[in-house]
C-alpha positions in Angstrom: 28.8 -31.2 3.5 28.6 -27.6 1.5 29.6 -24.6 3.5 28.6 -21.0 2.8 31.4 -20.3 0.4 30.6 -22.7 -1.5 27.5 -20.3 -2.4 29.2 -16.9 -2.5 26.5 -15.2 -3.9 23.9 -16.4 -1.2 22.2 -14.0 0.8 24.9 -11.4 -0.5 22.4 -8.6 -0.4 23.5 -5.4 1.3 20.6 -4.8 3.9 18.7 -1.5 3.1 19.0 0.0 6.0 23.4 0.2 5.1 24.7 3.4 3.8 26.7 3.3 0.1 30.2 4.3 1.9 29.8 2.5 4.8 27.6 2.6 8.2 24.0 2.6 8.9 21.1 5.2 8.2 20.2 6.4 11.5 16.5 6.8 12.3 14.6 8.2 15.2 11.2 6.9 15.8 8.5 8.9 16.8 5.1 6.9 18.3 3.4 7.5 21.3 2.9 3.4 21.3 5.7 1.8 22.4 4.2 -1.8 20.8 4.1 0.3 17.6 7.9 1.8 18.0 9.4 -1.4 19.0 7.8 -3.1 15.9 9.2 -0.1 13.7 12.8 -0.8 15.6 12.6 -4.7 15.3 12.0 -4.0 11.4 14.5 -1.4 10.7 17.2 -3.5 12.8 16.9 -6.7 11.0 18.1 -4.7 7.4 20.9 -2.6 9.3 19.0 0.1 10.1 20.3 1.8 13.3 17.5 3.6 15.7 19.3 6.3 17.0 16.3 7.5 19.3 13.0 7.1 20.2 10.1 9.5 21.3 6.8 9.2 22.7 4.9 12.2 21.3 5.5 14.7 18.9 7.0 17.8 21.3 9.8 14.9 23.0 10.3 13.8 18.7 11.3 17.5 17.8 13.4 17.6 20.7 15.3 14.9 20.0 15.7 15.7 16.1 17.5 18.9 17.0 19.7 17.5 19.5 20.4 14.9 17.4 20.7 16.9 14.6 22.7 16.1 11.6 23.1 12.5 12.9 19.7 12.1 11.9 18.5 10.3 8.9 15.3 9.3 8.6 12.4 10.0 10.9 9.0 7.7 11.3 6.7 9.9 12.6 2.9 9.1 14.6 0.0 11.6 13.4 -2.3 10.8 16.2 -0.1 11.4 19.7 -0.8 13.3 23.4 0.9 16.6 23.9 2.3 17.5 20.3 1.0 15.9 17.2 2.9 14.3 14.1 1.7 16.9 11.7 2.7 19.9 14.0 6.0 18.0 15.1 6.6 17.7 11.0 6.1 21.2 10.3 8.8 22.0 13.4 11.4 19.8 12.0 11.1 20.8 8.2 11.0 24.6 9.8 14.4 23.9 11.5 15.7 21.5 9.0 13.8 22.1 5.4 15.7 18.6 4.1 14.4 16.6 6.7 13.3 13.1 5.9 10.3 12.3 7.2 7.9 9.2 7.0 4.5 9.4 8.5 2.8 6.9 10.4 -1.3 6.6 10.1 -4.4 4.5 11.4 -6.7 3.3 8.2 -9.0 6.3 7.8 -7.0 9.0 8.6 -6.6 9.9 4.6 -6.6 13.9 5.0 -4.5 14.0 7.8 -1.7 12.1 5.3 -2.5 14.0 2.4 -1.6 17.5 4.4 1.5 15.9 6.0 2.6 14.9 2.4 1.9 18.5 1.4 3.9 20.2 4.2 6.9 17.7 3.2 6.7 14.3 4.4 8.5 12.2 2.1 6.1 8.8 2.4 3.6 7.4 4.8 3.1 4.0 6.4 -0.8 3.2 7.6 -1.2 0.4 10.7 -1.4 -2.4 10.8 2.7 -2.5 9.8 3.2 -4.7 7.3 7.1 -5.4 7.2 7.9 -5.1 3.6 5.8 -2.1 3.1 8.0 -0.3 6.1 11.0 -1.1 4.0 9.7 0.0 0.7 8.1 3.6 1.9 11.1 4.3 4.2 13.7 3.2 1.2 11.9 5.5 -1.2 11.9 8.2 1.5 15.6 7.7 1.5 16.3 8.4 -2.5 
């Protein structure tokens, strides 16, 4: 029987979440939906990303970003959340770190808010319901 050594190039692709010099891309997930946060975490973990923290609203997201800085490579940020929405949180994170990479997550029909967030400095956006390939593609392009 043939073994994996017989096919060395099989699955040789480096996971998207691996940095060129080794180590994982570190992600902060900010979403008030535990289900969506878990889904994002599973998609990213499956490709080698490391979810360093999650936050349930924008206020907590900004606090965690400042706490973890500079050990966060990317933030996924829901737009609609209690206490502090994602756009306000985005503004505060960008004010704190102008090089922050933030990918907004939005429900369908929030095009104006997505546009505003991109103008404020978000690197990309993802529309719910989450599609694994789109999530990985958008996050990958935001990291370039």
